[in-house]
N, C-alpha and C positions, 0 to 999 in steps of 0.2 A: 610585433616588431621584434620579438626577442632573438630571432635569426636574421634580422636584416642588417644589411652591410653599412658601412660608414658613409659618412656625408661627402667624402672625397670621392669614393667610388660611385655613388650617385651622379656626381657631377661628371665624372668621367663617361659614363653610360649616356646622358643626355648629350655631350660633346661628340661622342662617338656615332651616336644616332644621327645629330644634325649632320656630321660630315658625310655619314652613308647617303642621306637625302641628297646632298650637293654633288656627289659623284655618280648620281643616276637614278636616284629615287628608290622607291621600295620601302618595305618595313622591315624592322629588325635591326641587328647590329651588324654590320658588314665591314670589311676592311679591304682597300684597294692594294693589290700585290705590285710591287716594283720590278721592272726588268733590269738586267744589269746596265742598260744604257741610261736608265733614269727615267724612262716614260711609264707612264700608268698602264697597267693591264687593264684590258677590256673586261676582264671577268672580276666578279667579287666574291668572296666567301663569307660565311657568317661568322661572326666571333664567338668563341666559346666562353663560357663563364670562367674556366681557368685561365685564360689569355688575359681576362680582364683583371682578375685577382693578382697576376703576375705582375701587372703594371702597377696596380694601385692595392697592395697587400693590406689585408684588414689588421687593424691594431690590436694586440692582445686585450687591451684594456677596453676596448669598445666592440670587440668581435662577439660571435656567436655564443663564447663560453661566459660573458660576462653576467654574473647573477644579479637579478633584480628583484628587490623587495616588493612583495605582494602588495604592501600599503602604500608604495610611492614611486617614483621613476628612478630612485637610486637606492643603494644599499644603506640602512641605518646602522650606525656602530653605536652600542651604548656606552655612555660616558662613565658608568659605573658597573665594573664587571661583577658577575656573581647575581645573587637573589635581589631583585629589585623590589624589596618590600619598602612600605612607608617609613619603616623606623630606620632602615639604612639609608633611604634618600634624604630623611631629615639628618642625620650624622653627616653625610655627604655635602649637605648644604652648610651645615656649621663649618665644617672644615675650610671648604672653598670661600665661606664668608671671612674666615680669618686670612686668606690669602689676599681676597678683595680689600680687607681692611688695611693690610700693609701696603697695597697699591695706593688706597686712598691717602694714607698718611704720607707716603712719598710725594704725590702731588701736593698736599698741604705743605710739606717742607718746601717744594719748589716756590710756592706762591708767597710764603712767608718771608724766604730769602730774597725774592724780588721787592718786598716791601722794607727790607732792612731788619727784620726781626731774626736775626742769624741765631741767637741761642735758642729761641723757642722752635726754630727749624731744626736745630740739631736735637732738640728734645724728641720732635717727631720722627727722626731717623733712628733714635734708641727705641721708640715705640714700634717701628717698623722691624727693627730686629727681634723684638720680644714676639711680635705676631707671626714673624717668619719661622721661629722656633715653635710656636705654639701649634700651627697648622700641621707640620710634619709630626710633631710628637702625638696630636689628636687623630691624625691618619693612620698611624700604626696602632694605637690603643684600641680605637673604634672599628678597625678592620675595614676601612673604606679607602685604603690607598690604592691610586690607579694611575695609569700613564697620563690620563687627562691633567689629574690634578699635580703630577710632576712637570708637565709641561707649562701648565698654568702658574706653579710656583717659580718657574725659572723666568717667565716674562715678567712676573711682578717684581722679581728680585732685579731684573735689569732696569724696571722704572726706579724702585726705590733706591737701589745700591750703586747701579751704573750710570744713572742719571740725576737723581735728587741729590746723593751725596756730593759728587763733584761741583754741582750748582750751589750747594751750601758752603762749600770749601771757597769756591770762587768769592762768593759774597763776602766771606770772613776775611779774605786776604785783600780785598779792595782797599786802596789807600796805601798798605805797607809795602807792595810789590809792584812792579810794573805790569800792566794789563796782559801784554804777551806772554809774560812769564807764567802767570797765574792761569791764562788761558790753556797754555800748553800742558801745564802739569794736571789741570782738571780733564783735559782731553785724552790724556793718558789714562787716567782712571777709567773714564767711561769705554774707552776701546780695550782696555786689559780686562774688564769687568766682562764685557762682551765675549770676548775669547775665552775666558775662565769659565763663564757659564755654558757656553758651547761645548767646550771640551769635556765639561763635567757630564753632559747629557749622554755623550758617546763614549765615554772611556769607562772600563770596568771600576767598580767600586772597591774600595779598601777599607775595611772596618777599623784600622787603627791609625792611618795617616791620611792626611789631606795630600793632594798633589799640587803645591802652591798655597798661597794663603786664600782662603775662601772669601768670596765676596761679602758675605755677611760680615766677617769679623773686620774686614778691612773697612767697612762702611762703620762699624762701632767704633773703630779707633779713630777714625776721621770725626765721627760726630762727638766723642768724647774730648778729643783735642779741641774743637771748637767750644765745647761748652765749657770746659774748664779754662780755656784761654792760657795756652801754654806760654811763658814769657821766654821765647825765643825770636830772634830776627826773621823777618818776612822771607827772606831767601833760603834760611835754613828749613822753614815749614814747607817751601816750595819743593826743595830738595827730598825732604821727607815724603811728601806727597807722592812724587815721582818714584821714589824708592819702594813705596807701598805699592805702587801700580805694577812695577816690574816684578815684584814678590808674588803678586796673583798670577801670573803667567809662567812663574819659573817652575822647574822640575824638582824643588827641593820638597822634602817630605816634613810637613807639619802636623803635630800632634793635634787628635780631636779633644774636644772638651771631655768626653769621657774619660780619656787617659790622663788628662790634666787634673781631673778631680781626684785620681787615685794616687796623685804625689803625695810624698809624706807631709805630714801636718806643719812640720817647721819650715817647709818651704812656702806655705801658704802664711804662715805668721808673720814673716818678714815683710811681704807687701802691706799687710793689714796694719804693721806697727808704722811702716814707712807713710802710709796713707795719712796716719794720724798727725804725724810730723809735717810733711809737705806732700800734697796729695799731687801736685803737678810733676814734681821731680820723680815720685814715685812711679807714676803712670808712664812717663816717658822711658824710665829703666825697664819696666814690665814689657812695653813694646818692643824695646830694642833687644831685649833678652830673647822674646819669642822669635823676633825676625832672625835672629843669629842662630837659633836653634835647628832652623831649616838646614843651612849649610852644614852645620856641625853633624847632624843625624845623617845627611848624604855622605859626607866623609867616613863616618862610621860605617855605613854600609858598604862603601867601596873598599873598605879595608878587611872587611869579614867576608867579602863576596869571593 
């Protein structure tokens, strides 16, 4: 059946065959020619295979050139490229286990938020961030990075950071703002997270900057804000959530963690001292400084270009 036609062509053959019998009987595929006045000719001629394929062309995906694996009806694409030894398979399983762990923690955060345990749910989101960073680091270190792992990580991020994070924020805002305002702000987070992840999957990677705030960092900011309980009015929190959502889909460059670690030590000393004095105000100032850094870097690049 490797050289067989498509199902549509087979149906066409059956219908043409039936039509030929209706026009005068006989075996094989025939076509009744029309005279200019619209009457049917008395003669019939046999259809060639080329004429049938001209009416129902063979799809390239299902045509004769389609390769079929000998072990089954379709081509089997390995999830792990390279040598498929037992050791590499175990490493691959460990890495994807971390990704599934992040997914499970995201679901747990949703369940806890529905029960009203908002701070515990925020703690689960922080654990999601840790697992999300761990699976990527292990994949590179163990040499088992793969396109399958990248797609699976993106789907887990959408569940944990695009859905669980706004659900936890919505639960934390209950009673302090109107339901409609909280719902709109959290829906913005989910929509912008989906756009951000899809854009990241198809865009060229830059080793120095992110294009927009990454979903992992946005979820970490939201979770920490819920965990420490920022002393700001509810409407300000809603505005901050919406601003963070738009920052995810912006085109502003934001420095990656590897570049932030290389900053001068005195820049790290200020937040540490501030956290000892008042962790809430220090956290808010650090988040605002990071969000403002994107437009400032963008302006600097425009001037030097």
